[in-house]
C-alpha positions as CSV (number, residue, x, y, z in Angstrom):
1,M,83.8,44.2,62.3
2,E,87.6,45.0,62.2
3,M,87.3,48.6,61.9
4,K,86.9,50.3,65.7
5,P,85.4,53.7,65.8
6,K,89.0,55.0,67.3
7,D,90.6,53.1,63.7
8,C,88.4,55.6,61.8
9,D,89.0,59.3,63.2
10,E,91.4,60.4,60.8
11,Q,89.1,59.4,58.1
12,A,85.4,61.3,59.8
13,E,87.7,64.2,60.5
14,I,88.6,64.5,56.9
15,L,84.8,63.7,56.2
16,K,83.7,66.7,58.7
17,I,86.4,69.0,57.2
18,L,85.2,68.3,53.8
19,G,81.7,68.2,54.7
20,N,81.4,72.1,53.7
21,P,80.9,72.5,50.3
22,I,83.1,75.6,49.8
23,R,86.2,73.3,51.0
24,L,84.7,70.8,49.2
25,C,85.4,73.0,46.6
26,I,88.6,74.0,47.4
27,V,90.1,70.9,47.9
28,S,88.7,69.3,44.4
29,G,89.8,72.6,42.8
30,L,93.4,72.5,44.0
31,M,93.9,68.7,42.9
32,K,92.5,69.9,39.4
33,K,95.2,72.8,39.0
34,G,97.8,71.2,41.2
35,S,98.1,74.3,43.2
36,C,96.8,78.5,43.0
37,N,96.8,81.2,45.2
38,V,93.5,83.1,47.0
39,T,93.1,85.4,44.2
40,Y,93.1,83.0,41.8
41,M,90.3,80.7,43.9
42,E,88.1,83.7,44.7
43,E,87.7,84.1,41.2
44,C,87.3,80.7,40.3
45,L,85.0,80.6,43.2
46,N,82.8,83.6,43.4
47,V,83.6,83.8,47.4
48,S,85.2,86.7,49.3
49,Q,89.2,86.6,50.1
50,S,88.4,86.8,53.4
51,S,85.4,83.4,53.0
52,I,88.7,81.6,51.0
53,S,91.4,82.4,54.0
54,Q,89.2,81.1,56.6
55,H,88.6,78.0,54.4
56,L,92.1,77.8,53.2
57,S,93.1,78.0,57.5
58,K,90.5,74.6,58.7
59,L,91.8,72.7,55.7
60,K,95.6,73.6,56.7
61,S,94.7,73.0,60.4
62,A,92.9,69.6,59.8
63,G,96.8,68.3,57.5
64,I,94.8,68.6,54.2
65,V,96.3,71.6,52.0
66,K,100.1,73.1,52.8
67,G,100.6,76.9,51.7
68,Y,104.2,77.6,50.4
69,R,105.3,81.3,49.2
70,T,106.4,82.1,45.7
71,G,107.7,85.9,46.1
72,S,104.7,88.0,47.4
73,E,102.0,85.0,46.7
74,I,101.4,82.5,48.8
75,Y,100.3,78.9,46.8
76,Y,98.0,76.4,48.4
77,E,98.0,72.7,47.7
78,V,96.8,69.2,48.4
79,I,98.8,67.5,50.9
80,S,96.7,64.8,53.1
81,K,96.1,60.7,50.4
82,S,93.3,60.3,52.3
83,A,90.9,63.4,51.3
84,K,92.3,62.7,48.1
85,K,91.4,59.3,47.7
86,V,87.5,61.8,49.0
87,I,87.4,63.8,47.0
88,N,88.2,60.9,43.9
89,A,85.6,59.2,45.3
90,I,83.6,61.0,45.3
91,F,83.4,62.6,42.1
92,E,84.4,59.3,40.2
93,E,81.2,58.9,39.1
94,E,80.7,62.2,37.3
95,E,83.8,62.3,35.1
96,Q,82.7,58.9,33.6
């Protein structure tokens, strides 16, 4: 076996963060849309603004998403290549 547990730390952390269904939906949705704000996510997911904000905080801390301000709103986008690979692998079968 060439890989050691230490070599898999980043991937394991991404899987842990994406293991929550709401965070998985947020990241998947952001990848499809490109970027959006919390209000849009709230409407799409039917989840409270405070809950989405908590999940976004965890995703930002893990380096999976980042936010940028446009006027008075903050838009979020996926920045982690590893997370994008995981999402693509998970949902690849559904798209075929």
